[in-house]
N, C-alpha and C positions, 0 to 999 in steps of 0.2 A: 921876623916874623912874616908871615905870609901874608901877600896883599889880598885884600877882599874881592879886586878886581879877578884876579888868576882863580880864586878859588870858584867865583861864578862862573867864569868861562868853563872850567874843568867840569863843575856840576852839570852844565846846561850838555856840555857834549858827551858826557857819560849817561846822563840821564837819556838821551836819546839815541845811544850807541851808535856814535859819531867817531869816525877818526879826525884828525887835525883838519885834513884835507877836506872831508866831507861838511865838517862844521864850518870852515871857512867858505865854501860854495853855498851851503845854505845862507849862511849871512852876509853872503856879497863881499867877500873878504879875499885878499890875497892870502895864500897859504903862510906864508912868511910872517903877514903881517897878523893873524891868527894866533900863530906860534909865540911872536913876540910880546902879543897880549897875554896870552896863557903862562908865559914866565917871568911876566912882570918886568919886560923891558920895557913895555908902552903902558901907558893909561887909556882907561875906556873912555870914551866920550859918552855924553849924558844919552843921547839918543839910542845910540848900541847897549848901553848899560840898560836901560828901559825896555828895549826889545829883548834881552837876554831873560829879563826878570818875568815878562811876560810868557817867553818860552817855557821858562822852568816849573811857572804858578797856574797858567791856565790852560785846561785840557784843549786839545784841539790845534794850539798854535803852531806847535812844531810841524804839525802835519801840512797846515797851511804854508809855512814857510818852505819846507821842501817840495812843497808842488809848484810855487813860486818861482824855486830856484830851477826846478826843471823844465819850467815853460820857458825861463830867461835862457837856458841850455839850449832848448830845442829851436827857439826864435833865433837865435844866433847861428844856427846849423841851417835853418830853411834856405834854399836857393834865392828865394825873392830880397834877401838881407845880404848877399853878396855884394860887395862894391867891384 
């Protein structure tokens, strides 16, 4: 029987037309961790489960998460953030 967690991850990713790597970036995970979660090798923790449910059910949440991921990425690339 397929785990509910795995189905939720796939549903969210497919609903947003994301690859596994893109979904991992949007949700702040390592791509390997996303794959392990989606394939049922690891269990979702409650905060991520709730965020995924919101992203799937509430209009605009996925766009907000994508913008936040872009901002994180751009902030890391900013010269003032280099050590």
